[in-house]
BATOR-49391 format. One record per atom (N, C-alpha, C, O): atom name; x, y, z. Coordinates in steps of 0.001 Angstrom, whole numbers. Example, Ala and Ser with C-alpha at 12.3 -4.5 7.8 and 13.67 -1.06 7.14 Angstrom:
<nodes>
<node N <13190 -5690 7800>>
<node CA <12300 -4500 7800>>
<node C <13200 -3300 7800>>
<node O <14236 -3319 8465>>
<node N <12850 -2250 7080>>
<node CA <13670 -1060 7140>>
<node C <12900 30 7870>>
<node O <13409 1138 8039>>
</nodes>
This chain:
<nodes>
<node N <-4026 43201 240538>>
<node CA <-3033 42843 239545>>
<node C <-2725 44020 238627>>
<node O <-2745 43881 237404>>
<node N <-2449 45139 239198>>
<node CA <-2166 46324 238404>>
<node C <-831 46194 237672>>
<node O <-629 46863 236659>>
<node N <75 45361 238150>>
<node CA <1388 45247 237538>>
<node C <1393 44313 236345>>
<node O <2385 44269 235618>>
<node N <327 43566 236113>>
<node CA <243 42688 234948>>
<node C <-242 43519 233765>>
<node O <-1358 44037 233780>>
<node N <584 43641 232763>>
<node CA <255 44481 231609>>
<node C <-475 43708 230524>>
<node O <-1318 44270 229825>>
<node N <-162 42427 230373>>
<node CA <-798 41609 229352>>
<node C <-1094 40238 229949>>
<node O <-247 39347 229901>>
<node N <-2296 40058 230515>>
<node CA <-2589 38791 231194>>
<node C <-2561 37576 230276>>
<node O <-2271 36472 230737>>
<node N <-2849 37746 229013>>
<node CA <-2811 36606 228089>>
<node C <-1401 36058 227951>>
<node O <-1190 34848 228027>>
<node N <-439 36941 227749>>
<node CA <954 36503 227632>>
<node C <1435 35893 228945>>
<node O <2144 34887 228939>>
<node N <1056 36492 230062>>
<node CA <1471 35973 231350>>
<node C <918 34565 231575>>
<node O <1662 33664 231964>>
<node N <-367 34370 231337>>
<node CA <-981 33058 231548>>
<node C <-443 32016 230567>>
<node O <-196 30874 230954>>
<node N <-261 32401 229304>>
<node CA <299 31469 228325>>
<node C <1722 31087 228711>>
<node O <2104 29921 228606>>
<node N <2503 32057 229155>>
<node CA <3872 31778 229579>>
<node C <3913 30841 230773>>
<node O <4731 29922 230815>>
<node N <3043 31067 231740>>
<node CA <2993 30190 232909>>
<node C <2553 28781 232524>>
<node O <3031 27802 233098>>
<node N <1652 28674 231563>>
<node CA <1219 27362 231086>>
<node C <2376 26630 230399>>
<node O <2566 25433 230613>>
<node N <3143 27340 229581>>
<node CA <4312 26742 228927>>
<node C <5330 26277 229971>>
<node O <5885 25184 229858>>
<node N <5571 27110 230984>>
<node CA <6513 26746 232037>>
<node C <6017 25495 232769>>
<node O <6817 24617 233092>>
<node N <4728 25404 233029>>
<node CA <4177 24239 233725>>
<node C <4343 22971 232892>>
<node O <4758 21939 233419>>
<node N <4024 23036 231596>>
<node CA <4190 21860 230740>>
<node C <5667 21493 230581>>
<node O <6021 20315 230600>>
<node N <6518 22492 230428>>
<node CA <7947 22224 230329>>
<node C <8497 21617 231612>>
<node O <9307 20691 231570>>
<node N <8058 22136 232745>>
<node CA <8483 21575 234031>>
<node C <8006 20140 234189>>
<node O <8744 19289 234686>>
<node N <6773 19865 233768>>
<node CA <6259 18492 233837>>
<node C <7080 17565 232948>>
<node O <7385 16440 233344>>
<node N <7437 18022 231760>>
<node CA <8269 17211 230861>>
<node C <9634 16943 231484>>
<node O <10166 15840 231362>>
<node N <10197 17933 232145>>
<node CA <11492 17741 232799>>
<node C <11400 16745 233949>>
<node O <12275 15894 234108>>
<node N <10349 16847 234744>>
<node CA <10185 15929 235870>>
<node C <9957 14502 235373>>
<node O <10563 13563 235889>>
<node N <9093 14336 234384>>
<node CA <8783 12998 233866>>
<node C <10001 12378 233174>>
<node O <10228 11173 233289>>
<node N <10778 13183 232464>>
<node CA <11904 12635 231700>>
<node C <13113 12321 232557>>
<node O <14093 11780 232044>>
<node N <13083 12639 233845>>
<node CA <14217 12316 234719>>
<node C <14437 10814 234845>>
<node O <15554 10367 235104>>
<node N <13388 10046 234665>>
<node CA <13495 8591 234806>>
<node C <14199 7950 233607>>
<node O <14572 6779 233673>>
<node N <14383 8687 232525>>
<node CA <14974 8130 231311>>
<node C <16409 8604 231137>>
<node O <16774 9702 231557>>
<node N <17215 7753 230509>>
<node CA <18607 8107 230224>>
<node C <18639 9176 229139>>
<node O <17929 9073 228139>>
<node N <19458 10196 229337>>
<node CA <19500 11313 228381>>
<node C <20416 11019 227199>>
<node O <20099 11409 226075>>
<node N <21530 10350 227416>>
<node CA <22467 10086 226333>>
<node C <23220 11343 225949>>
<node O <23412 12233 226778>>
<node N <23653 11423 224684>>
<node CA <24377 12581 224163>>
<node C <23735 12991 222842>>
<node O <22891 12274 222303>>
<node N <24137 14133 222332>>
<node CA <23551 14620 221077>>
<node C <23843 13662 219923>>
<node O <23025 13524 219013>>
<node N <24993 13005 219953>>
<node CA <25324 12083 218872>>
<node C <24677 10707 219059>>
<node O <24505 9962 218094>>
<node N <24323 10378 220294>>
<node CA <23686 9090 220591>>
<node C <22607 9341 221637>>
<node O <22810 9128 222832>>
<node N <21467 9793 221161>>
<node CA <20391 10221 222051>>
<node C <19723 9040 222743>>
<node O <19447 8005 222135>>
<node N <19474 9232 224035>>
<node CA <18727 8247 224798>>
<node C <17248 8587 224768>>
<node O <16862 9590 224168>>
<node N <16410 7776 225401>>
<node CA <14968 8018 225380>>
<node C <14544 9282 226127>>
<node O <13434 9771 225915>>
<node N <15400 9818 226991>>
<node CA <15051 11023 227722>>
<node C <15558 12302 227095>>
<node O <15270 13390 227593>>
<node N <16313 12193 226003>>
<node CA <16934 13379 225398>>
<node C <15894 14356 224851>>
<node O <15889 15533 225211>>
<node N <15018 13864 223983>>
<node CA <14046 14752 223350>>
<node C <13070 15356 224368>>
<node O <12846 16566 224329>>
<node N <12479 14568 225277>>
<node CA <11565 15189 226241>>
<node C <12257 16225 227125>>
<node O <11661 17241 227483>>
<node N <13515 15965 227476>>
<node CA <14221 16905 228331>>
<node C <14532 18201 227576>>
<node O <14353 19289 228124>>
<node N <14988 18097 226343>>
<node CA <15283 19301 225561>>
<node C <13999 20089 225268>>
<node O <13985 21319 225322>>
<node N <12935 19363 224962>>
<node CA <11651 20019 224734>>
<node C <11179 20724 225999>>
<node O <10660 21838 225934>>
<node N <11360 20076 227159>>
<node CA <10989 20694 228430>>
<node C <11773 21963 228697>>
<node O <11209 22965 229136>>
<node N <13080 21926 228432>>
<node CA <13915 23118 228629>>
<node C <13454 24247 227712>>
<node O <13329 25393 228144>>
<node N <13202 23918 226444>>
<node CA <12750 24947 225500>>
<node C <11401 25536 225917>>
<node O <11195 26745 225809>>
<node N <10486 24697 226391>>
<node CA <9190 25200 226842>>
<node C <9338 26099 228066>>
<node O <8659 27121 228164>>
<node N <10207 25736 228994>>
<node CA <10415 26568 230184>>
<node C <11004 27922 229787>>
<node O <10556 28959 230276>>
<node N <12008 27918 228900>>
<node CA <12630 29179 228475>>
<node C <11621 30044 227711>>
<node O <11480 31235 227987>>
<node N <10927 29436 226753>>
<node CA <9931 30193 225991>>
<node C <8827 30719 226901>>
<node O <8392 31862 226754>>
<node N <8374 29895 227838>>
<node CA <7332 30327 228773>>
<node C <7785 31462 229663>>
<node O <7018 32384 229937>>
<node N <9048 31403 230124>>
<node CA <9568 32475 230973>>
<node C <9638 33790 230205>>
<node O <9281 34844 230730>>
<node N <10098 33721 228964>>
<node CA <10163 34937 228143>>
<node C <8759 35496 227906>>
<node O <8542 36704 228007>>
<node N <7823 34630 227597>>
<node CA <6449 35060 227341>>
<node C <5803 35634 228594>>
<node O <5096 36639 228518>>
<node N <6039 35007 229754>>
<node CA <5474 35505 231008>>
<node C <6071 36861 231375>>
<node O <5359 37754 231834>>
<node N <7380 37012 231171>>
<node CA <8004 38306 231450>>
<node C <7470 39390 230514>>
<node O <7312 40547 230905>>
<node N <7196 38992 229273>>
<node CA <6605 39939 228327>>
<node C <5230 40395 228794>>
<node O <4828 41531 228542>>
<node N <4515 39514 229470>>
<node CA <3210 39877 230012>>
<node C <3304 40888 231139>>
<node O <2342 41607 231413>>
<node N <4451 40949 231791>>
<node CA <4649 41920 232868>>
<node C <5225 43234 232356>>
<node O <5195 44246 233056>>
<node N <5751 43216 231131>>
<node CA <6389 44400 230557>>
<node C <5325 45442 230200>>
<node O <4269 45092 229674>>
<node N <5599 46715 230484>>
<node CA <4606 47746 230146>>
<node C <4338 47801 228647>>
<node O <5260 47697 227838>>
<node N <3087 47961 228289>>
<node CA <2689 48014 226887>>
<node C <1956 49319 226623>>
<node O <1162 49774 227446>>
<node N <2230 49914 225473>>
<node CA <1549 51165 225127>>
<node C <189 50905 224488>>
<node O <-629 51817 224374>>
<node N <-56 49662 224070>>
<node CA <-1321 49327 223424>>
<node C <-2348 48904 224463>>
<node O <-2020 48264 225462>>
<node N <-3568 49267 224211>>
<node CA <-4659 48826 225076>>
<node C <-4920 47344 224795>>
<node O <-4964 46924 223639>>
<node N <-5088 46575 225840>>
<node CA <-5306 45144 225688>>
<node C <-6785 44865 225411>>
<node O <-7661 45454 226044>>
<node N <-7056 43968 224464>>
<node CA <-8448 43644 224166>>
<node C <-9085 42885 225326>>
<node O <-8408 42198 226092>>
<node N <-10404 43029 225433>>
<node CA <-11143 42331 226478>>
<node C <-11242 40852 226138>>
<node O <-11160 40456 224976>>
<node N <-11418 40061 227158>>
<node CA <-11631 38630 226967>>
<node C <-13082 38429 226587>>
<node O <-13979 39044 227164>>
<node N <-13304 37569 225615>>
<node CA <-14659 37247 225191>>
<node C <-14908 35770 225491>>
<node O <-14158 34908 225032>>
<node N <-15925 35486 226234>>
<node CA <-16202 34128 226668>>
<node C <-16872 33299 225570>>
<node O <-16657 32089 225501>>
<node N <-17671 33922 224718>>
<node CA <-18414 33181 223695>>
<node C <-17509 32386 222745>>
<node O <-17771 31202 222535>>
<node N <-16457 32977 222161>>
<node CA <-15602 32185 221270>>
<node C <-14959 30991 221968>>
<node O <-14843 29916 221381>>
<node N <-14548 31175 223203>>
<node CA <-13950 30073 223950>>
<node C <-14950 28929 224122>>
<node O <-14617 27764 223905>>
<node N <-16163 29268 224510>>
<node CA <-17185 28237 224722>>
<node C <-17589 27553 223424>>
<node O <-17828 26345 223407>>
<node N <-17666 28317 222335>>
<node CA <-18048 27726 221046>>
<node C <-16962 26763 220559>>
<node O <-17276 25682 220062>>
<node N <-15706 27139 220694>>
<node CA <-14620 26259 220256>>
<node C <-14555 25011 221132>>
<node O <-14337 23910 220626>>
<node N <-14741 25175 222437>>
<node CA <-14789 24004 223312>>
<node C <-15950 23084 222958>>
<node O <-15821 21862 223031>>
<node N <-17084 23668 222573>>
<node CA <-18228 22854 222142>>
<node C <-17890 22095 220862>>
<node O <-18304 20947 220699>>
<node N <-17148 22719 219957>>
<node CA <-16736 22045 218729>>
<node C <-15819 20869 219014>>
<node O <-15982 19797 218432>>
<node N <-14854 21063 219908>>
<node CA <-13934 19980 220266>>
<node C <-14688 18862 220984>>
<node O <-14440 17683 220730>>
<node N <-15607 19229 221877>>
<node CA <-16399 18213 222581>>
<node C <-17269 17428 221601>>
<node O <-17418 16213 221736>>
<node N <-17839 18116 220623>>
<node CA <-18671 17406 219639>>
<node C <-17827 16431 218817>>
<node O <-18295 15343 218481>>
<node N <-16597 16807 218493>>
<node CA <-15711 15902 217767>>
<node C <-15393 14669 218608>>
<node O <-15430 13540 218118>>
<node N <-15083 14902 219878>>
<node CA <-14733 13806 220773>>
<node C <-15882 12814 220918>>
<node O <-15667 11602 220930>>
<node N <-17083 13329 221026>>
<node CA <-18252 12465 221191>>
<node C <-18643 11815 219863>>
<node O <-19035 10649 219833>>
<node N <-18536 12565 218772>>
<node CA <-19039 12081 217481>>
<node C <-18085 11136 216757>>
<node O <-18548 10274 216010>>
<node N <-16789 11262 216944>>
<node CA <-15834 10470 216157>>
<node C <-16057 8961 216261>>
<node O <-16090 8295 215227>>
<node N <-16212 8392 217455>>
<node CA <-16404 6933 217499>>
<node C <-17768 6472 216967>>
<node O <-17896 5338 216505>>
<node N <-18778 7334 217028>>
<node CA <-20131 6935 216642>>
<node C <-20494 7329 215211>>
<node O <-21106 6556 214474>>
<node N <-20106 8542 214839>>
<node CA <-20506 9070 213532>>
<node C <-19395 8998 212495>>
<node O <-19634 9291 211323>>
<node N <-18204 8622 212889>>
<node CA <-17101 8512 211952>>
<node C <-16305 9795 211849>>
<node O <-16740 10864 212280>>
<node N <-15135 9659 211270>>
<node CA <-14189 10768 211199>>
<node C <-14652 11878 210256>>
<node O <-14410 13055 210525>>
<node N <-15305 11522 209169>>
<node CA <-15751 12547 208208>>
<node C <-16791 13453 208853>>
<node O <-16668 14676 208798>>
<node N <-17809 12865 209461>>
<node CA <-18880 13660 210075>>
<node C <-18362 14422 211283>>
<node O <-18721 15583 211477>>
<node N <-17515 13786 212109>>
<node CA <-16984 14448 213297>>
<node C <-16100 15640 212919>>
<node O <-16189 16696 213545>>
<node N <-15256 15483 211912>>
<node CA <-14427 16601 211455>>
<node C <-15263 17723 210882>>
<node O <-14983 18901 211105>>
<node N <-16289 17351 210142>>
<node CA <-17216 18334 209582>>
<node C <-17883 19127 210709>>
<node O <-17956 20354 210638>>
<node N <-18368 18438 211746>>
<node CA <-19007 19110 212880>>
<node C <-18036 20021 213613>>
<node O <-18384 21141 213987>>
<node N <-16830 19540 213814>>
<node CA <-15818 20334 214513>>
<node C <-15605 21680 213833>>
<node O <-15622 22723 214486>>
<node N <-15406 21653 212535>>
<node CA <-15129 22899 211809>>
<node C <-16359 23792 211761>>
<node O <-16253 24999 211978>>
<node N <-17513 23224 211482>>
<node CA <-18733 24036 211378>>
<node C <-19092 24693 212707>>
<node O <-19456 25869 212738>>
<node N <-18992 23943 213806>>
<node CA <-19321 24522 215112>>
<node C <-18272 25548 215525>>
<node O <-18622 26639 215976>>
<node N <-16999 25214 215378>>
<node CA <-15933 26124 215799>>
<node C <-15885 27388 214955>>
<node O <-15472 28440 215443>>
<node N <-16298 27301 213703>>
<node CA <-16316 28486 212832>>
<node C <-17280 29544 213338>>
<node O <-17097 30733 213077>>
<node N <-18301 29116 214057>>
<node CA <-19294 30061 214584>>
<node C <-18702 30962 215661>>
<node O <-19357 31921 216069>>
<node N <-17492 30690 216134>>
<node CA <-16843 31540 217139>>
<node C <-16396 32871 216542>>
<node O <-16224 33847 217271>>
<node N <-16209 32919 215247>>
<node CA <-15727 34136 214592>>
<node C <-16882 35098 214317>>
<node O <-17973 34667 213945>>
<node N <-16648 36389 214497>>
<node CA <-17696 37359 214138>>
<node C <-17913 37434 212618>>
<node O <-18923 37969 212162>>
<node N <-16967 36900 211839>>
<node CA <-17078 36912 210378>>
<node C <-17595 35573 209848>>
<node O <-17312 35206 208708>>
<node N <-18339 34855 210660>>
<node CA <-18845 33519 210323>>
<node C <-19800 33582 209136>>
<node O <-20707 34413 209098>>
<node N <-19580 32685 208160>>
<node CA <-20489 32529 207014>>
<node C <-20706 31037 206804>>
<node O <-19751 30260 206770>>
<node N <-21957 30646 206666>>
<node CA <-22317 29234 206553>>
<node C <-21657 28548 205370>>
<node O <-21146 27436 205502>>
<node N <-21662 29198 204222>>
<node CA <-21124 28572 203015>>
<node C <-19650 28204 203192>>
<node O <-19231 27105 202828>>
<node N <-18866 29130 203753>>
<node CA <-17447 28872 203985>>
<node C <-17247 27796 205035>>
<node O <-16354 26959 204904>>
<node N <-18073 27809 206078>>
<node CA <-17952 26806 207138>>
<node C <-18261 25414 206605>>
<node O <-17566 24458 206949>>
<node N <-19284 25282 205779>>
<node CA <-19644 23977 205225>>
<node C <-18548 23447 204294>>
<node O <-18205 22266 204337>>
<node N <-18007 24329 203457>>
<node CA <-16932 23916 202552>>
<node C <-15674 23530 203338>>
<node O <-15061 22498 203064>>
<node N <-15290 24363 204316>>
<node CA <-14113 24050 205137>>
<node C <-14322 22762 205925>>
<node O <-13392 21968 206071>>
<node N <-15529 22549 206430>>
<node CA <-15827 21333 207172>>
<node C <-15697 20092 206311>>
<node O <-15164 19076 206757>>
<node N <-16179 20168 205084>>
<node CA <-16077 19027 204179>>
<node C <-14610 18729 203837>>
<node O <-14197 17570 203821>>
<node N <-13842 19764 203568>>
<node CA <-12420 19581 203252>>
<node C <-11683 18999 204449>>
<node O <-10858 18098 204295>>
<node N <-11978 19514 205651>>
<node CA <-11293 19034 206846>>
<node C <-11670 17592 207149>>
<node O <-10816 16804 207553>>
<node N <-12927 17238 206961>>
<node CA <-13345 15857 207193>>
<node C <-12610 14888 206293>>
<node O <-12157 13837 206748>>
<node N <-12486 15229 205023>>
<node CA <-11764 14365 204087>>
<node C <-10257 14357 204363>>
<node O <-9606 13321 204223>>
<node N <-9707 15505 204753>>
<node CA <-8282 15578 205080>>
<node C <-7974 14740 206327>>
<node O <-6922 14105 206408>>
<node N <-8886 14741 207289>>
<node CA <-8685 13933 208496>>
<node C <-8637 12451 208145>>
<node O <-7835 11704 208706>>
<node N <-9492 12023 207220>>
<node CA <-9473 10626 206783>>
<node C <-8140 10313 206108>>
<node O <-7536 9274 206376>>
<node N <-7681 11203 205239>>
<node CA <-6420 10972 204537>>
<node C <-5254 10859 205520>>
<node O <-4409 9976 205375>>
<node N <-5200 11745 206520>>
<node CA <-4081 11756 207452>>
<node C <-4181 10623 208466>>
<node O <-3234 9854 208632>>
<node N <-5329 10514 209150>>
<node CA <-5417 9581 210276>>
<node C <-5705 8141 209853>>
<node O <-5156 7212 210445>>
<node N <-6543 7937 208855>>
<node CA <-6896 6579 208460>>
<node C <-5845 6001 207517>>
<node O <-5324 4912 207757>>
<node N <-5531 6734 206438>>
<node CA <-4605 6198 205447>>
<node C <-3142 6487 205778>>
<node O <-2286 5630 205558>>
<node N <-2839 7675 206300>>
<node CA <-1452 8024 206605>>
<node C <-939 7384 207881>>
<node O <111 6741 207874>>
<node N <-1671 7554 208983>>
<node CA <-1218 7053 210279>>
<node C <-1810 5698 210651>>
<node O <-1404 5091 211641>>
<node N <-2766 5225 209859>>
<node CA <-3400 3914 210080>>
<node C <-4043 3788 211468>>
<node O <-3926 2752 212122>>
<node N <-4719 4852 211904>>
<node CA <-5433 4830 213182>>
<node C <-6809 4211 212942>>
<node O <-7533 4655 212050>>
<node N <-7182 3199 213718>>
<node CA <-8443 2502 213466>>
<node C <-9664 3264 213998>>
<node O <-10171 2956 215077>>
<node N <-10117 4231 213256>>
<node CA <-11341 4967 213570>>
<node C <-12337 4728 212446>>
<node O <-11942 4536 211296>>
<node N <-13623 4738 212769>>
<node CA <-14599 4597 211686>>
<node C <-14587 5835 210792>>
<node O <-14475 6960 211279>>
<node N <-14701 5623 209499>>
<node CA <-14710 6741 208555>>
<node C <-16100 7337 208449>>
<node O <-16249 8557 208399>>
<node N <-17116 6492 208415>>
<node CA <-18506 6908 208272>>
<node C <-19293 6487 209504>>
<node O <-18793 5692 210300>>
<node N <-20511 6997 209688>>
<node CA <-21325 6564 210825>>
<node C <-21470 5046 210868>>
<node O <-21545 4383 209834>>
<node N <-21506 4519 212072>>
<node CA <-21555 3069 212271>>
<node C <-22740 2453 211561>>
<node O <-22612 1376 210979>>
<node N <-23901 3111 211594>>
<node CA <-25102 2557 210943>>
<node C <-24939 2490 209425>>
<node O <-25414 1543 208798>>
<node N <-24276 3475 208829>>
<node CA <-24077 3463 207373>>
<node C <-23013 2435 206965>>
<node O <-23047 1908 205853>>
<node N <-22073 2155 207869>>
<node CA <-20982 1237 207541>>
<node C <-21364 -221 207781>>
<node O <-20560 -1121 207537>>
<node N <-22592 -460 208259>>
<node CA <-23055 -1832 208473>>
<node C <-22756 -2366 209847>>
<node O <-22788 -3578 210061>>
<node N <-22461 -1470 210804>>
<node CA <-22203 -1910 212184>>
<node C <-23497 -2021 212961>>
<node O <-24587 -2003 212388>>
<node N <-23362 -2137 214291>>
<node CA <-24547 -2253 215144>>
<node C <-25261 -941 215262>>
<node O <-26283 -853 215943>>
</nodes>
């Protein structure tokens, strides 16, 4: 792959094209309507077109010669962030949104080389409370706020 100058841009562009193409294929079953009277397929189709165009531009940019040296891929940050998301997914139904959001931020913060515990704990607490404000009170999603045992559940 000597002709690929920026693999990150190329892969991101191809991912955008794939999602945009999927949106276009799925939205074919819905009526598109017109801009003044949009049907149920209008927004997904326009979003799909925009994703395909943006992805194509980004992928072509990945093939364009670059004078800058490209940074190496680091596997540790990717794995740490995935572990944070997995911990949120597992913890949210059992430990509640506050604790799960706190864990997500604290674990994912460790992916940065500039990681500091004090900042991670403060950011985690703020994010946990913000998640409750948005998802529980704003969107009315029925998730436990606190751990099931503390809330009087089983």
